[in-house]
N, C-alpha and C positions, 0 to 999 in steps of 0.2 A: 198307400204311409206316407209317399211322397206328398201329398195334398194335407196333410195331418202334420207334419212341420213348417209349413209355408205357414197352413191358417193360425198356428200357436206362435212362431217367429211373430206374423203381422200382430197379431192379435197384445201382443207384447211389444213390441215396439212403438203402435199405437195408444197403447195405454199409457206410456211413457214418454212419450214425445210430441203426440200431436196439440195436446194443450199448452204445453211448456214450452215450446222449441217448434214451430210450425213449420219453420221454413226449415230448420233441420228435418221433421218430417218430410217435407216436398222432396228433399235431397232423399233418402230414404227410400219411398217411393220410387222415384227414379232409379236410382242403383238397383233394387230388386226387379223391375219390370225391364231393365237390361240385361239382370240376370238371367230371366225367364228367355228373351232371345238368346242367348247365346248358350243356353243348356246341353244343345245336340251336341258341342264337343265332348260333355265329360261323359254322357251315358248313367250310370248308374250315380254317379253324384250330384246329380241336376237339384235334387231337391235339397240338397246340403248346400250348393251354390246359392238358392236361392234364400235361403235360411239367412246363411250369414250374410249377406248384402243387404235383408231386411232388418239384420241387427246389428252390424258393422259399428253403426256411431250411438248404440243405446248406452253409453258410458257418457256420453253428453248430458243427459239426462240432471237435473241438477241432484235430485236425491241421492243421485248415484255418485256423485262428482268425489269422489275420496282422496284420489290422489292427483287430479286434475287432467290427469294422461287418461284421455277416453277410452284408448284400446285396454288399457288394466284395466280400468274398471268398469266398463261393459262385461268383459272374460270375466271376472271374478263376480260380478252380480250373476250372470247367468251361470255359472259354477254354481255358485253357493247358494242363491235362491232359488232355482230352479232345476241344478243338476243335468244342466245339460250335456248332449253328447261331445266327448272330448275333442273330438276333428272340429267339430261348430265354433267351440271355445278357442281352440287354436286359430283358427282360421280369423274372429272376431279380434283376438288379441292382438292376432301379428299382420293386420290387412293394411295394405298400401306402405310398407315397407315400413312398419310401425316400431322394429329394433333401431333403428338410424333415430328416429324421434326420439326415444327412449335412451337412447345415447347421448343428445341434447340435454334431457333432464335430468340425466343421472340416475335413468333407472333400466337399464341395459339387461342387469344381470338377475335384477328380481325380476324382469319381463320374462326374462331367456329362461330362466330355472325354472320358472312358475308353470309359462304357457313355451314351450319348445315349437321352431316352428316345424309347421306340417312340411314332408319329404315328398311333397306332392305339387310338383310345380306347374301343371296344367292348371289346378285347381286352384291353386296361389295364385299364379297369374288370372287368372279369370275376374277372382274378385278386385285386384289391382285394375283390372281394367274397367268393369263392371263402376267402379269408385271413380275412378280419374275419366271416364266419358262423360260424367253426368254432374251439372252444374249444381251450386247451392239450392238452387230452384224445380231444380229436376228434369230439368232436359236437358237435351244432348249435346256434347262439344267434343271438341277433341280435347287429347290428353295434353298437348300444349297452349291451348289455350286454358286448360282445367289450372295447369302447374302455375301459369303468367297471372290468373285468377287470383289462386292462393296466396304470391307473392304479393301480390297488391293488398290483397285485405289486411295478411298479416305485418308485411315490412319486409325487408331481407335479414333486417339485423336482430329481427325477433325469434325466439324458440324456432318456433313453426318455419319461419322464413329461410332459416339456417337447414333445417331437415331438407324443408322441401327442396331446396337447391343440390344437396348431396344425394333426394331421391331420384331427381329427375331423370338420371339416364337407364335406372332402373325400370323406374315408371314407363318411361318409353319403349325399353325392352321388351316388358311385359304384355303392353298392349300389343307393338309389332309383333308378338307369337302369338297372342289369342286371333288379332285377325288374320295371320296364316294359318292358324286350326279351322277358322271360321271358312276361311276362302278354300279349303278343300275340304269343305265338307258335299256330298252330293244337294244338288239341289232339288 
């Protein structure tokens, strides 16, 4: 079953991102690869992590950008057009501290009501780790360099710049928790 959800997620992400947003597609593939590398800390949720990593930025696809806030647009698309698993949809909706960005955009209440944050800290942290240790081109990076790159790309006074400055401590803490969990794994 794990391969089925991964294949399904890859099919959807490829169809929506590969041609219209090739750089976003490269990032998506890198995040999914990172998820496959850290899945041992999640046991039965490994395939869910890989699917969420593959679909986390689906809301950037031009035809799906309704609100302009990709976590919300992506989650609605997955729920409404694909009847996706609720946990998967909630992970996509809330990936990488999206609630903080939703506040900046005036969409916090809408996101929180429609897609409550999962009370599964390691799973949530693992998706943050995968996203925030992958460059826009799909390569490995550190969370510190990724946050710096986002700030540089968007500017500190933009919605994304304000959000990422607020989210940075949480991002770094999530990455540290996942790195600690990985270090505790038997070799």
